[in-house]
N, C-alpha and C positions, 0 to 999 in steps of 0.2 A: 469493425470498429476503427474509425479514423484516428490518427495520432492526436488531432485536436480534441476529439471527444474523449479519448483516454485521459488526456491532460486535464480536461474540464472535470471529469468524474473524480480523478485523483484529488484535485484541489478542493472539490466540494465535500468529499467524504473523509479527507485527511488534511484539514486546512491549517495553514500557518497562522501565527498570531497576527501578523500584518504583512502586507505586500505593497511595493511601490515601484515606480518606473524610473529608470535612468536610460533615456533614449529608448532603443528597442528592447532593452533588457528589463525583465521583471525580477526584482530582488525580493527576498523573503526573510522574515525573522521567524524562525521556528521555535524560539524560546526553549532550546534544548530538546526539541522533539524529534531529532534525527535528520538525516540528509534529505529525506523526501519533502520536508516542510522548510528546509533551510537553504536549498540550492536555488540559485538564479537560473533563469532560462531566457533564451533569445526568441523574440516573437517577430522578427523581420530582418531586413538587411541591416548590416552593422558596419562600422568602420573601426580601424585600429584605435582611433582616438576614443570612440564610443566604448569599446571594450576596455580600454585603460581606465575610463571614467567609472565604469561599472565595477571593475576590479578594485579601484580605490575606495569605492563606497561600501565594500564588504569587509567586515571585521575578519572573517575567515573565508577567503575566496573559494567558492564551490559552485560549479556549474553543472546543470543537467543537460546532457547532449543527446539528442534524438537521432535516429537514423538519417533523417533529412538534413541534419545540421553538419554536413561534411565540411563546409568552409569554416564554420566555427571550430569544429574539432581540430582541423589542421592548424588554425591560428593559435588555439590554446596549446597544442603540442609544441609549436614553435616557441611559445612563451614559457615553456617549462612546466606546464600543468600536467600532472600524471593521472592516468585512468584509475578509477577505483570503482568497485562494486558494479560490474555490468549486470543489468536487470532484464528480465523477460516478463512480459505481461501475458496473462492467459484469460480467456473468457469462454463462456458457453451459455446457451439458452437456459434460463431458470427451469423450464419444464423438463429439460434433460437431466438436471441435477437433483430434482426433488426425489424424495424417497420416504417410505414409511419407516419410522424409527421406533424402537421399543420405548415405552414410557420412561421419561426422565433420562434417556440416553444422552440427550442434549436439550437445553431449553434456553430461550431468549429471555433477557431481563434488562432492565435499566433503572437506576444506575448500577454499576457493577457490584456484585457481592464481594465481600472481603476475601473469600476464597479465590474468586476470579482475579482480584488484584494481586493476591499472593502468588498465584501461578504465573501471572505476567511478570511479577518482580523477580521470580526465580529465573526467568529467561531474559532478564535485563530490560524489561519494559516497565519503567518506573513512572513516577508522578508526572514527568514532563510529557510523556506519551499519552497518559490518561487525560491530561489537559487537552491534547489534540482532539481526542474523542469527544470531550465535553464541548469543544467549539463547534462541532457539527450542528447545523441548524435543521437538517432534514430528519427523516425517520432513522433511528439508529438502535442498535441492541448489542449487548454483550451476550456471548454464547458460552455456556458452561457445559462441558461434556463429562460423562462419567464412564468408568470402566470397572466392572466388578464392584459396584457400589462405592467406588472411590473417585473423588474429583480428579480428572485426568488431563483436561485440556481446556483451552479458552480461546476465543477469537472475538473480533469486533467486526460488525457489518453495518453499513449505512447505505441509504438510497439517495440518488439524485435523479429525479424524474423516473423514467422507466429503467434506469441503470442502478444496479446494486454492486457494491465493491466490498470485498473482504480484506481485512487488515489484521495484523498482530496475532496471527495464529500461533499458538504455543502449546506444545504437548509435553507433559512432564517426562524427563528422560527415562525413568524406570517403567513408564507405561507406553512407550513408543512401540511401533510395529504391532499394535493390537487393533488397528482400524479407527483410532480416535480422530486422526486427521480427516479421514473420509466422513466420519460421523459429523464433524463440525462443518464440512463442506455441504453435506446434505441438509443439515439444520439451517445453515445460512440460506440455502435455496428455498427451503420451506418458508422461512420467515420472509424472504424477499418476495415470494409469490403472494403472501398475505398482504404485502404493501403495494401490490400491483406492478412490481418490477418484472421485466421480461428477460434480462440478461444479468449474469453475475460474472464479475471479473476480479482479478487480483494481480499483484506483482510479486516476483520472487527473484532473489539473486541467482545469477546463472550457475554458480557453483553449488547451489543447493539441489543436488541431483535427486535426492530421495523425495523431496517435495515435488519436484518437477515430474518425476515418474508417477506420483500419485495423481497429479492434475491431468496428465495425459491419459492415465488409465480410466479416469472418470469422464473422459471425453472432452476435456477443455482444450482449446486450440490456442496457439500463439497468435496474438493480435498486435504485438508491438515489442520493441526492444530499445533500450537506452542505457547510457552509462553516465557516471559522474566524472568530472575532472576537478582535481583539487590542486591549488597552488602550493 
């Protein structure tokens, strides 16, 4: 999965409210939907003047810096922008992640049920991020997982062509370490296969070691890394 394709899939399955160009920089208005939909990115060669213009155009300067953006990273460092939330992207073939699940272990639906919204809210995923999901124009679904007949976790999955991406996976604290995260991953793959997708990807902060261990255990491989820099 190339960096360009990863960025394209992220944008399509977790879209900002609007985006516009300032020279080689793409600026985004996430409308409160988090860093992923609010960070600017650089799409080509830039100058100090161009970077200053992009910085001035952002109410809250935030830049997504990919592995190939070493010159930009050094320039932002020199300008006093600090690194926040290093991120790792994982992906695997949908066929490798599919699994037979017990009835009602997890099921896709749209729009999100109130209990799904409540679980997201418990984890800090509120209306602004639900609005991001609602902006997706392709196939999409909320996934609600159960553990012991109790609503236990929720996630969002969407498709962009043959690519599917999982976002906003949240498991209730009291029901963690019971396989709910794996159930949601399998349910996402099952849904993605029904949509004709062949690969499932996701992004996670580097420090979330528990989630990363789960993704590795399920056979997902690292396909990209990036971090943010904040003024």
